[in-house]
C-alpha positions in Angstrom: 0.0 0.0 -0.3 2.8 2.2 0.1 2.5 3.2 -3.5 -0.7 4.4 -2.6 0.7 7.3 -0.5 3.6 7.8 -3.0 1.2 8.8 -5.6 1.0 12.1 -3.8 4.6 12.8 -3.7 4.5 13.1 -7.5 0.9 14.9 -7.8 1.9 18.2 -7.7 4.1 17.5 -11.0 1.0 15.8 -12.6 -1.2 18.9 -11.9 1.5 21.3 -13.4 1.4 19.3 -16.3 -2.2 19.3 -16.4 -2.7 22.8 -15.9 -0.4 23.3 -19.1 -2.9 20.9 -20.9 -5.9 23.3 -20.8 -4.2 25.3 -23.4 -5.3 22.8 -26.0 -6.0 24.3 -29.6 -9.6 24.9 -31.1 -11.8 27.1 -32.7 -14.2 29.7 -30.9 -17.9 29.4 -31.5 -20.7 32.2 -31.4 -23.6 32.3 -29.0 -25.1 35.2 -27.5 -24.4 36.2 -24.0 -27.3 35.5 -21.5 -27.5 37.6 -18.3 -29.5 36.8 -15.3 -31.8 39.5 -14.3 -31.8 41.1 -10.7 -29.6 43.3 -8.7 -26.0 42.8 -8.3 -24.7 41.6 -5.4 -21.7 42.3 -3.2 -18.8 40.0 -4.6 -16.7 37.6 -2.0 -13.2 39.0 -2.0 -11.1 36.4 -0.2 -7.9 34.1 -1.0 -8.9 31.4 -3.7 -9.7 28.7 -1.3 -12.8 30.4 -0.2 -14.2 29.7 -3.7 -13.5 26.0 -3.4 -16.1 23.6 -1.7 -15.1 21.3 0.9 -17.9 18.7 -0.3 -16.5 16.1 -2.5 -13.1 17.3 -2.3 -10.2 14.8 -2.7 -7.2 16.8 -2.6 -5.7 21.0 -3.2 -2.8 22.6 -4.1 -2.8 26.6 -3.3 0.1 29.0 -3.5 2.0 31.4 -5.2 4.4 30.6 -8.3 5.5 34.1 -8.3 7.0 33.6 -5.0 9.1 30.7 -6.2 9.8 32.4 -9.5 11.4 35.4 -7.7 14.1 33.4 -6.6 16.1 32.5 -9.3 17.5 29.3 -8.0 14.1 28.1 -7.8 13.1 29.3 -11.2 16.2 27.4 -12.8 15.1 24.4 -10.8 11.4 24.5 -12.1 12.4 24.8 -15.6 13.5 21.4 -15.7 10.1 20.5 -15.2 8.6 23.2 -17.7 11.1 24.8 -19.8 10.6 28.5 -20.3 9.8 27.7 -24.1 6.8 25.9 -22.5 6.1 28.5 -20.3 5.9 31.1 -22.9 3.6 29.1 -24.6 1.5 28.5 -21.9 1.2 32.2 -21.2 0.5 32.9 -24.7 -2.0 30.0 -25.1 -4.0 30.7 -22.0 -3.4 34.3 -20.9 -1.8 33.5 -17.4 1.7 34.1 -17.0 2.6 31.6 -14.1 5.9 33.2 -13.4 4.3 36.0 -12.2 1.0 34.8 -10.8 0.6 35.9 -7.3 -2.0 33.1 -6.3 -3.2 30.1 -7.8 -5.2 27.0 -6.9 -5.7 23.5 -8.2 -8.4 21.2 -6.2 -9.4 17.5 -7.4 -12.9 16.2 -7.0 -14.1 12.7 -8.2 -15.7 14.0 -11.5 -13.4 16.9 -12.3 -10.7 19.4 -11.6 -10.9 23.1 -10.9 -8.1 25.6 -11.7 -8.1 29.0 -10.2 -5.7 32.0 -10.8 -5.6 35.2 -9.7 -5.0 37.3 -12.8 -6.5 40.6 -11.8 -6.3 43.2 -15.1 -5.7 39.9 -17.3 -9.3 38.5 -16.8 -10.5 39.7 -20.4 -7.3 38.3 -22.5 -8.0 34.8 -20.3 -11.7 34.7 -21.5 -10.7 35.6 -25.2 -8.0 32.8 -25.2 -10.2 30.4 -23.4 -13.0 31.0 -26.1 -10.3 30.9 -29.0 -9.5 27.0 -27.8 -13.2 25.8 -27.8 -14.2 23.4 -30.6 -17.8 23.7 -30.0 -20.1 27.0 -29.8 -19.6 28.6 -26.7 -22.5 29.2 -24.1 -22.0 32.3 -22.8 -23.7 33.7 -19.4 -23.5 36.8 -17.2 -25.2 36.3 -13.9 -24.3 39.7 -12.9 -22.2 42.7 -14.2 -18.9 41.7 -14.1 -19.1 38.2 -13.8 -18.9 35.8 -16.8 -19.3 32.1 -17.5 -18.3 30.4 -20.4 -18.7 26.6 -21.4 -17.8 24.4 -24.4 -15.6 21.6 -25.4 -12.0 21.5 -25.9 -10.9 18.3 -27.5 -13.8 15.9 -26.4 -13.6 17.5 -22.9 -16.4 19.6 -21.2 -14.7 22.8 -19.9 -16.2 26.0 -18.2 -14.5 29.2 -17.4 -15.7 31.6 -15.0 -14.2 34.9 -15.0 -14.6 37.8 -12.1 -13.8 40.7 -13.8 -10.5 42.2 -12.3 -9.8 39.6 -10.1 -9.6 35.7 -10.7 -10.4 33.3 -13.5 -11.5 29.6 -12.6 -11.3 26.6 -15.4 -13.5 23.2 -14.3 -12.2 20.4 -16.5 -14.9 17.6 -16.7 -18.2 18.2 -14.5 -19.4 22.0 -15.3 -20.8 22.2 -12.0 -17.5 22.8 -10.5 -17.5 26.2 -11.8 -21.0 27.0 -11.1 -20.4 26.2 -7.2 -17.0 28.9 -7.7 -19.7 31.0 -9.0 -22.2 30.7 -6.1 -19.2 31.2 -3.6 -18.2 34.3 -5.5 -21.7 35.7 -5.4 -22.2 35.0 -1.9 -25.3 32.3 -2.3 -23.5 29.5 -0.2 -23.9 30.8 3.3 -24.5 27.4 4.6 -21.7 25.5 2.8 -18.3 25.2 3.9 -15.2 26.2 1.9 -12.6 23.9 1.3 -9.9 25.0 4.4 -13.2 25.5 6.7 -14.6 21.8 6.1 -14.8 19.3 9.1 -11.7 17.6 8.1 -9.4 20.3 7.0 -10.0 22.4 9.6 -8.3 20.0 11.8 -5.2 21.4 10.4 -2.8 23.9 12.1 -3.9 27.3 10.5 -0.2 28.7 10.0 0.1 26.3 7.0 -1.6 28.9 5.2 1.1 31.2 5.6 3.5 29.0 3.1 3.7 29.9 -0.3 3.0 26.6 -1.4 0.2 24.2 0.3 -1.2 20.8 -0.5 -4.3 19.4 1.5 -6.3 16.1 1.5 -9.3 15.7 3.5 -10.2 12.5 5.2 -11.7 10.2 6.5 -9.4 8.1 4.2 -11.2 4.9 3.1 -10.5 1.3 1.5 -7.4 1.7 -0.3 -6.2 5.1 1.2 -7.1 3.9 4.8 -4.2 1.3 4.5 -1.5 3.9 3.8 1.5 4.5 5.8 1.1 1.3 7.2 -2.8 1.8 8.1 -1.8 5.5 10.0 -4.4 7.0 7.4 -7.1 4.7 8.7 -7.0 7.0 12.1 -6.4 10.4 10.1 -8.8 13.0 9.9 -6.4 15.2 7.0 -3.5 15.6 5.5 -1.8 19.0 4.9 1.8 20.3 3.7 3.5 23.4 3.7 6.5 24.0 1.1 8.7 26.9 1.8 11.9 27.7 -0.3 15.2 28.6 1.8 18.6 29.6 1.0 20.9 27.5 -1.0 18.1 26.1 -3.2 16.8 24.2 -0.5 12.8 23.7 0.0 11.6 23.0 3.3 8.7 20.9 3.6 6.7 20.6 6.8 4.1 18.0 7.0 1.0 17.3 9.2 -1.2 14.6 9.5 -4.2 15.4 11.8 -6.0 12.1 13.5 -6.6 10.2 16.6 -2.9 8.5 17.3 -3.3 8.2 21.0 -2.8 6.0 22.8 -0.8 4.1 20.3 1.7 7.5 19.5 4.9 5.1 19.6 3.3 2.7 17.1 1.8 5.3 14.7 5.5 6.8 14.6 7.1 3.3 13.9 4.7 2.9 11.0 5.4 6.6 9.6 9.4 5.8 9.8 8.6 2.3 8.0 6.7 4.1 5.2 9.2 6.7 4.8 12.2 4.1 4.6 10.0 2.2 1.8 9.6 5.4 0.2 13.4 6.1 -0.2 13.7 2.4 -1.8 11.1 2.5 -4.1 10.7 3.1 -7.7 9.5 6.3 -6.9 12.0 7.3 -4.5 14.8 6.5 -7.0 13.2 8.3 -9.7 12.9 11.4 -7.6 16.6 10.8 -6.3 14.9 11.2 -2.7 18.2 9.6 -1.0 20.2 12.5 -2.7 17.5 15.3 -2.7 16.6 14.7 1.2 19.1 16.1 3.5 19.4 13.7 6.2 20.0 16.4 9.1 16.9 17.7 8.5 14.5 15.0 9.2 12.3 15.3 12.4 9.2 13.2 13.2 7.0 14.1 15.9 4.1 12.2 17.0 1.3 13.5 19.4 -2.2 12.2 20.5 -3.8 14.2 17.5 -1.0 15.2 15.4 2.0 13.6 13.2 4.5 16.4 12.2 7.4 15.8 9.7 9.9 18.4 8.6 12.5 17.8 6.3 14.4 19.9 3.8 15.4 18.8 0.0 17.4 20.1 -2.8 15.0 21.5 -5.0 17.5 21.1 -8.1 17.5 17.4 -7.4 13.9 16.9 -6.7 12.9 18.8 -9.8 14.8 16.8 -11.9 13.5 13.5 -10.5 10.0 15.1 -11.1 10.6 15.9 -14.6 12.0 12.4 -15.2 8.9 11.0 -13.7 6.5 13.3 -15.8 8.4 12.2 -18.9 8.1 8.6 -18.1 5.6 6.5 -17.7 3.6 7.9 -14.6 0.7 5.5 -15.2 2.7 2.5 -14.1 5.1 4.8 -11.9 2.2 5.8 -9.6 -0.3 3.2 -10.2 -2.1 2.3 -7.0 
């Protein structure tokens, strides 16, 4: 079951690649804009995670690509995964410049994925580029002034775009309902629904994770195959959270927190986590990611309490991105198969 948990170690690379894939080619259709009548409501303004529902959420990445790109050593490391030419092509095709993006968010659900980007003054350009890629007639609606929703097909996949003028854009790949939920949060219509980080599971994680420039979250309860992950530790887990912080010398500090009911078996849970870590280092994924070289052993700290397991490590970003680029270029289906 170790490989089930190892999938998360490569999912960020896969999400980056998937985010780039939404820039596929196509032709725009023509359809009249439909507007919903009624008095405009005050729009919600907040972090992008505020627009992601907790219901049905499987995993969530949120952070600031700009914060990493501003550090030359991390930009160089990241370009092993996405070379400059590819980043330039992505910006030209999507209207989103990842290297200057102050805030981005990717959320996975059973029936689709939603991408959000704080594009502020570039919302009109993002909408125009999206419509250019559609291979079907675009269905356009404006529930109120300054809010636009466009739906159509890119290749054979339904995709929907939501644009809140001068603020953010959201694209759902798969289930169009995801963008409708984002829209409802933006319009303040889901008073009784909890956004992702306020849901029952993720709210058990420390709030200070949100201060990191990149975070990963996975809500529990973890069932079936996932419950057997980390030698069965995830069966007692409420949620997983990880913070990624760039440090001097090209180091990437990783702070991992698993919230759950570990007492009175704290020692046993700690032993199981250590066993999983050793298995990860010697696994095919560990070899591809060059974890034994990338991880700095002196930085490894593991603490298990009654309701939290906390792991701190520091990795060499250059080596990690080299490994991730190899994983993405290779047969990731078999590599991360669970």
